C-alpha positions in Angstrom: 167.0 228.3 109.0 168.2 224.8 110.2 171.8 226.0 109.9 171.1 229.1 112.0 169.3 226.9 114.6 172.3 224.6 114.7 174.8 227.4 115.3 172.6 229.0 117.9 171.7 225.9 120.0 174.9 223.8 119.1 172.8 220.9 117.9 175.8 219.2 116.3 174.0 218.9 113.0 170.9 217.0 113.9 168.2 219.3 112.5 170.4 220.1 109.4 170.8 216.3 108.7 167.1 215.6 109.1 166.0 218.4 106.7 168.8 217.3 104.3 167.4 213.8 104.3 163.8 215.0 103.8 165.0 217.3 100.9 166.8 214.4 99.2 163.8 212.1 99.5 161.7 214.8 97.7 164.2 215.3 94.9 165.4 218.8 96.1 169.1 217.6 95.7 170.5 221.1 95.9 169.1 221.8 99.3 170.0 218.4 100.5 173.7 218.6 99.5 173.9 222.1 100.9 173.0 220.9 104.3 175.1 217.8 104.2 178.2 219.9 103.0 177.6 222.2 106.0 177.9 219.3 108.3 181.0 217.8 106.6 182.8 221.2 106.7 181.6 222.6 110.0 181.5 219.5 112.2 184.3 217.1 113.0 184.4 213.2 112.9 183.3 213.1 116.5 179.9 214.4 115.6 177.3 211.5 115.3 176.1 213.0 112.0 179.5 213.3 110.3 179.8 209.8 109.0 176.0 209.6 108.3 176.4 212.8 106.3 179.3 211.4 104.2 177.2 208.3 103.2 174.0 210.3 102.6 175.9 212.9 100.5 177.2 210.1 98.2 173.8 208.5 98.0 172.1 211.8 97.2 174.6 212.5 94.4 173.8 209.0 93.0 170.0 209.8 93.2 170.7 213.1 91.4 172.5 211.4 88.6 169.9 208.7 88.1 167.1 211.3 88.1 168.8 213.4 85.4 168.4 212.7 81.6 170.8 212.5 80.1 173.2 212.1 83.0 176.5 213.8 82.5 179.5 211.6 82.0 181.8 213.8 84.1 179.3 213.6 87.0 179.3 209.7 86.8 183.1 209.6 86.7 183.5 212.1 89.7 181.0 210.1 91.9 182.7 206.8 90.9 186.0 208.1 92.1 184.5 209.4 95.3 182.9 206.0 96.0 186.1 204.3 95.3 187.9 206.4 97.8 185.2 206.0 100.4 185.2 202.2 100.3 189.0 202.2 100.2 188.9 204.0 103.5 185.8 202.5 105.2 185.0 198.7 105.7 181.7 197.3 104.4 179.1 197.2 107.2 175.3 197.4 107.8 175.3 201.3 107.5 176.9 201.5 104.0 175.8 198.4 102.3 173.1 200.2 100.4 175.7 202.7 99.2 177.7 199.8 97.9 174.6 198.5 96.0 174.2 202.0 94.4 177.8 202.1 93.5 177.4 198.7 91.7 174.3 200.1 89.8 176.4 203.2 88.8 179.2 201.0 87.5 177.0 198.5 85.6 174.2 200.8 84.3 175.8 204.1 83.8 179.6 203.7 83.6 179.3 200.4 81.5 181.8 198.6 83.8 180.1 195.4 84.3 183.2 193.3 85.2 184.1 195.7 88.1 180.6 195.8 89.3 180.6 191.9 89.4 184.0 191.9 91.2 182.7 194.3 93.8 179.7 192.2 94.6 181.6 188.9 94.7 184.1 190.4 97.1 181.2 191.7 99.3 179.3 188.3 99.2 182.1 185.8 99.7 184.8 187.8 101.6 183.2 190.4 103.8 181.5 189.9 107.1 178.0 191.3 106.7 174.6 189.9 107.9 173.1 187.0 106.0 170.1 189.0 104.7 172.2 191.8 103.3 174.3 189.1 101.5 171.2 187.7 100.0 170.2 191.2 98.6 173.7 191.5 97.1 173.3 188.0 95.5 170.1 189.3 93.9 172.1 192.3 92.6 174.8 189.9 91.3 172.2 187.9 89.5 171.1 191.1 87.8 174.6 191.8 86.7 175.1 188.3 85.4 172.0 188.8 83.3 173.5 191.9 81.8 176.6 189.8 81.1 174.5 187.2 79.4 175.4 184.5 82.1 171.6 183.7 82.7 172.1 180.2 84.2 174.4 181.5 87.0 171.8 184.3 87.6 168.9 182.0 87.9 171.0 179.8 90.3 171.6 182.8 92.5 167.9 183.8 92.6 167.0 180.3 93.4 169.5 180.2 96.3 168.1 183.3 97.8 164.5 182.0 97.4 165.5 178.7 99.2 167.3 180.5 102.0 164.5 182.8 103.0 161.3 180.8 102.3 159.0 183.0 104.6 160.4 186.4 103.8 159.6 189.1 101.2 163.1 188.6 99.8 162.1 185.1 98.6 159.2 186.6 96.7 161.6 189.2 95.1 163.9 186.4 94.1 161.1 184.3 92.6 159.8 187.4 90.6 163.4 188.0 89.3 163.6 184.4 88.2 160.1 184.8 86.5 161.1 187.9 84.8 164.3 186.3 83.6 162.2 183.5 82.0 160.1 186.2 80.4 163.1 187.9 79.0 164.4 184.6 77.6 161.1 183.9 75.8 160.0 181.1 78.1 156.5 182.4 78.4 154.6 179.3 79.7 157.2 178.9 82.5 157.3 182.5 83.4 153.4 182.7 83.5 153.3 179.6 85.9 155.8 181.3 88.3 154.0 184.6 88.0 150.6 183.0 88.8 152.0 181.7 92.1 153.4 185.2 92.9 150.0 186.8 92.5 149.2 185.6 96.0 152.6 187.1 97.4 152.5 188.8 100.8 154.2 191.9 99.2 151.4 193.8 97.5 154.0 195.5 95.2 155.4 192.1 94.0 151.9 190.7 93.7 150.8 193.7 91.5 154.0 193.5 89.3 153.5 189.8 88.9 149.8 190.2 87.9 150.8 192.9 85.3 153.5 190.7 83.7 151.2 187.6 83.8 148.4 189.4 82.0 150.9 190.9 79.5 151.9 187.3 78.5 148.4 185.7 78.5 147.0 188.6 76.5 149.7 188.6 73.8 150.7 185.0 73.3 149.8 183.6 69.9 149.3 180.1 68.6 152.6 180.6 66.7 155.0 178.9 69.1 157.8 181.4 68.4 155.7 184.4 69.6 158.2 186.7 67.9 156.6 190.1 68.8 156.3 189.2 72.4 160.0 188.0 72.4 161.1 191.3 70.9 158.9 193.2 73.4 160.5 191.2 76.3 163.9 192.0 75.0 163.1 195.7 74.7 161.8 195.7 78.3 165.1 194.1 79.4 167.1 196.8 77.6 164.9 199.6 79.1 165.2 198.2 82.7 169.0 198.1 82.3 169.3 201.7 81.1 170.3 200.6 77.5 167.8 203.1 76.0 169.1 203.2 72.3 168.9 199.4 72.3 165.4 199.4 73.7 164.3 202.0 71.1 165.8 200.0 68.3 164.0 196.9 69.4 160.7 198.7 69.8 161.1 200.1 66.3 161.8 196.6 65.0 158.5 195.2 66.4 156.7 198.2 64.8 158.0 197.1 61.4 157.2 193.5 62.0 153.6 194.0 62.9 150.8 196.5 61.9 147.9 195.2 64.0 148.6 193.2 67.1 147.4 193.0 70.6 150.8 194.4 71.7 150.3 197.6 69.7 149.2 199.7 72.7 151.9 198.3 75.0 154.5 199.1 72.4 153.4 202.7 72.1 153.3 203.1 75.9 156.8 201.5 76.3 158.1 203.8 73.5 
């Protein structure tokens, strides 16, 4: 109907674009891509919705891959090539920086190409002319990639930089929460709990709730044994799961199950599995 309206009233793609955006937000990827493809085929570059449709089409394909299990390897490779071509032809700017972040996620979590993902972020942060806050978001992403690459000290340094640069912004709480999670993954439970207790009063309700959950998880399951092995294994399983390393996560959960029979973590282990 939107396409018929567009043709009749010569809307230049406005209604089609809006409905495609709504469809994508609601996981109707086929409808969304049909509408965006119509704009890309029928409209020319002078249309205000042409470049927007190009970016949204790539973002919708990324969302489609990340909401499919298991994702198809050929779909990942095809989108990776399209993103490479797009950024080869288009400079990084405020309108496509989110697309770059998703490309980095695709590279690191789905294509297992951590080094290229790291190089893309370093180039964007240190060589490209984009606003300071967007650079800070990319620094957080680079910190996540460095964690994947086992370079935890550089990661915590980046998180701390962002926290210091935006003291009164939500992004500061996000950086602090990432630092606390990193301490949790490393088994530094007392330090993680101290940071999380501060974050429970964060201005962002989402971060405050996440901090409360993780803080309670630690306090409820710490033991007098200083090693806290079950909790350490559980933290590692959560790290693998968050980074799309599903087989490693499952193996780690099974290892905990063999290690303990009755433990306060038992329900959390079943839920995570």
